N, C-alpha and C positions, 0 to 999 in steps of 0.2 A: 437809929444809926445816923451819924452826921456825914456831911457830904464827903470829906476826905476818906472816910471809912468806906463809903459807897464806891469812890473812884478806886480805891485799893482793892475791893471786892471785885468789882468789874474788871479792873486790869488783870487780876489773878485768874479769873475765870476765862477771860479772853486769852491770856498766854497759855492756859491749860488746853483750850480748845485749839489754839495755833499749833502747839506741839503735837497734839493728837492727830490733827489735820495733816501735818507735815509727815508723821510717821505712816498714817493711812495712805497718803499719796505715794511715799516712797516704797512702801512694802506691799500695797495691795493694788493700788491704782496704776503703777508704772507699767504693768503688762497689760493693762485692760483699757486704758484711754489712749486716744490719738495724742500725738506729741503736743499739738497746740492746746488741747484741753487740759493735759497734764501740766503744761506751762502756766495756763490760767489758774488752775487750782494752786500750783505752788506760789504764785504771785499773790493770791488771796492770803495764804498761810503767812507768808512773809510780811505783808503790810499789817495783817492782824498783830503779829508779834510786836512790830515797831510802834503800833499804837497802843498796845497793851502797856508797854514801858512808858509810853507817853502819859498814860493815865496816872502812873505812879507820880510823875512829875507834877501833873495837875493836882493830885491829892496834896503834895508838899506845898505847892504855891498857894493853893486855896487855903491851906491851914495858916500860911504866912500873911493872908489877906490880900492877895493879888486879886484885883477885882475882875479881870476877865479870865482867870483860870478856870472857874466853874464852866464858863461858856465853852471855853476850849475843850474841857473834858467831855461835856455832853456832845460837842460836834465831833470828837473822836469816836465816842460810842456810836453815834449815828452813822458817821462815816464808814466805821469799820462794818457795821450791820449791812450797809448798802453796798459798799466797795466789795468787801471780802465775801459777803453772803451772796452777792449776785454772781461773783466769779466761781464760787463753790457749786452753785446751782447750774450755771452754764456748763461747767466742766462735767458734772455728774449726769446731767440730763441731755446735753448736746442741744438744748433749745437756745439758740443764739440771741433770740429776743431779750433774754435777761441781761444781755450786754448793754442795752440802753439804760439800765439802772446804774451801771458801774460809774460813769462820769458824775452823777450826782453824789455818790459816796466819796468820789475823789474831791469834788468841790467842798463837800463838808470837812474833809480832812484838812485840805488847804486852808479853810476858814479857820479851823482850830488852831493851826500853826501861826496864821496871821494874827489871830487874837493874842497869842503869846508874844509875837513880835511887838504888837502895839503896847502890850502891857509892860514890856521890858525896854521899850524905846527910850533911850537917853534924854533926859529933860523932863520926863514925867515925874509929878511929885510923889514922894513915898506914901503921902496920904491916899493917893489913887490906887497903889498896888502893893504897899508894904515894901520890904527889902529882902533880899536873899539872906542878909545877915541877922534878920529877926530871930 
């Protein structure tokens, strides 16, 4: 399996989990969790979906030869696991110490987006990253 296919697979799985988590939160957890824990759970599901979609973008840009797109994709995967995963665990267990992991996930997500910004920055040669029109 090539890297773009892996990103599509991981993005699809992540989107599936995000939708399932959202439904679980809305239908099962709503009456069972404190408001602040439910909000954390919903934030985790929302950010997971955003970055699942970002993985599809990374798949396309990787296929087009954008040099930093693979790095961005892996940062989105790691960031989703750390950010959304820690919020899910915090919300479901009430163990607030999992909240110390969340910022590391957020930093990975930011680094992924920054990788795409650098890759697409005007003036970079197309040999460095390919073009959208490829």
